[in-house]
C-alpha positions in Angstrom: -15.6 4.7 3.6 -13.7 5.7 0.4 -10.3 4.2 -0.1 -8.0 5.2 -2.9 -5.2 2.8 -4.2 -2.7 4.6 -6.3 -0.8 2.1 -8.5 -3.8 -0.2 -8.1 -3.6 -1.6 -11.6 -0.9 -4.3 -10.9 1.2 -6.0 -8.2 0.5 -5.2 -4.6 -1.8 -2.3 -5.4 -4.2 -4.6 -7.4 -4.1 -7.1 -4.6 -4.9 -4.4 -2.0 -7.8 -3.2 -4.2 -9.1 -6.8 -4.4 -9.0 -7.3 -0.6 -10.7 -3.9 0.1 -13.4 -4.7 -2.5 -14.0 -8.1 -0.9 -14.3 -6.4 2.5 -17.0 -4.0 1.4 -15.1 -0.7 1.0 -15.7 1.8 -1.7 -12.5 1.6 -3.7 -11.1 3.9 -6.3 -8.1 2.7 -8.3 -5.7 5.4 -9.3 -3.3 5.4 -12.2 -1.5 7.8 -14.5 -3.6 6.3 -17.3 -7.3 6.6 -16.7 -8.3 3.8 -19.1 -6.0 1.3 -17.4 -7.5 2.1 -14.0 -11.1 1.7 -15.4 -10.2 -1.6 -17.0 -8.9 -3.1 -13.7 -11.9 -1.7 -11.8 -14.2 -3.5 -14.2 -12.2 -6.7 -13.8 -12.5 -6.5 -10.0 -16.2 -5.6 -10.2 -16.8 -8.8 -12.2 -14.8 -11.0 -9.8 -16.1 -9.6 -6.5 -19.8 -9.7 -6.0 -21.4 -6.4 -4.7 -18.1 -4.5 -4.9 -18.0 -0.7 -5.3 -14.9 0.0 -7.3 -14.1 2.5 -10.0 -11.0 3.8 -11.8 -9.6 7.3 -12.2 -6.5 9.4 -12.7 -4.4 9.5 -9.5 -5.2 13.2 -8.9 -9.0 12.4 -9.1 -8.9 9.1 -7.2 -7.7 10.8 -3.9 -10.5 13.3 -3.8 -12.5 12.8 -0.5 -10.7 9.5 0.2 -10.1 8.9 3.9 -7.2 6.5 3.2 -4.9 6.9 0.3 -2.6 3.9 -0.4 0.6 4.7 -2.3 1.4 1.4 -4.0 3.5 2.8 -6.8 7.1 1.8 -7.6 9.6 4.0 -5.7 10.8 5.4 -9.0 7.4 7.0 -9.5 6.7 8.0 -5.9 7.8 11.6 -6.1 5.9 12.3 -9.3 2.7 10.8 -8.0 2.9 12.5 -4.6 3.4 15.9 -6.2 0.5 15.3 -8.5 -2.0 14.4 -5.8 -1.0 16.4 -2.7 -3.1 19.4 -3.4 -6.2 17.2 -3.8 -5.9 15.3 -0.5 -8.7 16.1 2.1 -7.8 17.6 5.4 -8.7 14.3 7.2 -6.9 12.1 4.7 -4.3 9.6 5.8 -1.6 8.6 3.4 -0.4 5.0 3.6 3.0 4.1 2.1 3.4 0.5 0.9 6.5 1.4 -1.1 9.7 -0.5 -0.9 12.7 1.2 -2.7 14.6 -1.5 -4.6 17.3 -1.2 -7.1 15.2 -3.2 -9.5 12.9 -0.2 -9.8 15.6 1.4 -11.8 16.8 -1.6 -13.6 19.2 -3.1 -11.0 19.0 -6.0 -8.6 16.3 -6.6 -6.0 18.3 -5.0 -3.3 17.1 -2.2 -0.9 17.9 1.3 -2.1 18.0 3.6 0.9 16.3 7.0 0.3 18.0 10.1 1.6 15.1 10.5 4.1 15.8 7.1 5.5 12.8 5.2 4.1 10.2 5.7 1.4 7.5 6.4 4.0 9.6 9.2 5.5 10.3 10.6 2.0 6.5 10.6 1.3 5.9 12.5 4.6 8.4 15.2 3.5 6.5 15.5 0.2 3.0 15.6 1.6 4.0 17.9 4.6 0.9 18.3 6.8 -0.9 15.1 5.6 0.0 12.3 8.1 1.8 9.3 6.6 1.9 5.8 8.0 3.4 2.7 6.5 1.8 -0.7 6.0 2.0 -3.8 3.8 5.7 -3.2 3.2 6.6 -6.9 3.8 3.4 -8.5 2.6 3.7 -10.2 -0.7 1.2 -9.4 -3.5 0.5 -13.0 -4.2 -0.4 -13.8 -0.6 -2.6 -10.7 -0.4 -4.4 -11.7 -3.5 -5.3 -15.1 -1.9 -8.5 -14.1 0.0 -8.3 -17.2 2.2 -4.8 -16.3 3.4 -4.5 -14.6 6.8 -1.7 -12.0 7.1 -0.1 -9.9 9.7 0.3 -6.2 8.7 2.8 -4.1 10.5 1.7 -0.4 10.8 4.3 2.3 11.6 3.6 6.0 12.1 2.3 8.5 14.7 -0.1 6.9 17.0 -3.4 8.6 16.1 -3.3 8.1 12.3 -1.8 4.6 12.9 -4.7 3.7 15.2 -7.2 5.0 12.6 -5.6 2.8 9.9 -5.5 -0.2 12.3 -9.2 0.3 12.9 -9.9 0.2 9.2 -7.7 -2.8 8.6 -9.5 -4.8 11.3 -12.4 -4.6 8.9 -10.3 -6.0 6.0 -10.8 -9.7 5.4 -7.9 -11.8 6.6 -5.6 -9.1 7.9 -4.3 -8.7 11.5 -2.9 -5.1 11.9 -0.1 -4.7 14.4 1.3 -1.4 15.6 5.1 -1.3 14.9 6.0 2.1 16.4 6.9 5.5 14.8 7.4 6.1 11.1 11.1 5.8 11.7 10.6 2.0 12.0 9.6 1.9 8.3 13.3 1.7 7.7 13.1 -1.8 9.2 9.8 -3.0 7.6 10.8 -1.8 4.2 14.2 -3.6 4.4 12.5 -6.9 5.4 11.3 -7.2 1.8 14.8 -7.9 0.6 15.1 -10.6 3.2 11.8 -12.2 2.1 13.0 -12.0 -1.6 16.1 -14.0 -0.6 13.9 -16.6 1.3 11.6 -17.0 -1.7 14.6 -17.6 -3.9 16.2 -20.1 -1.5 13.0 -22.2 -1.1 11.5 -21.8 -4.5 8.4 -20.0 -3.3 7.0 -16.5 -4.0 4.8 -15.6 -1.0 6.9 -15.8 2.2 5.6 -13.4 4.8 6.2 -12.2 8.3 4.2 -13.5 11.3 4.2 -11.9 14.7 3.8 -14.3 17.6 2.9 -13.5 21.2 0.6 -10.5 20.7 
């Protein structure tokens, strides 16, 4: 199964690519700069044995990818979505990991509410017929990069594409996917990031995460 990670050269996107490589998926790292994507792909290939990873421009990375993870800053989401939407396959599912923060545009790390209600809903408006689900919104990049760390991943969206993503994430090392309801609930999961930032600051850590008990 081919998985594209747009914005996979740094931060959460790079950590996602690492987990997917370690779990045996074919991974294509997308970037606006092809050479940067190729360099990170080579780095991951060296660190993860038997990995199948390559780098490409965003518009090329999404071709024939079943799952396309948008891990770009909110400030670049609209540009990236417009550049790839005509290359998405009919069966593709777009996954928004985006959290809109004022820091994306030079402000403080506070939530910046999109007019659509959430970044995931904004992406759905941009991609139109391609189903969008959200995931990893409140999973820290540092925790995701630790392959020994087990993490809960809340998935929000329409039930069918969400179930398909959940099935894929059950094959990802150290992740426990949990259905969190319709895409509207991305407004909650995205905002949780600001809470986690404050907890990190208060306790001098950088990888506080959310754990769901009782399910």
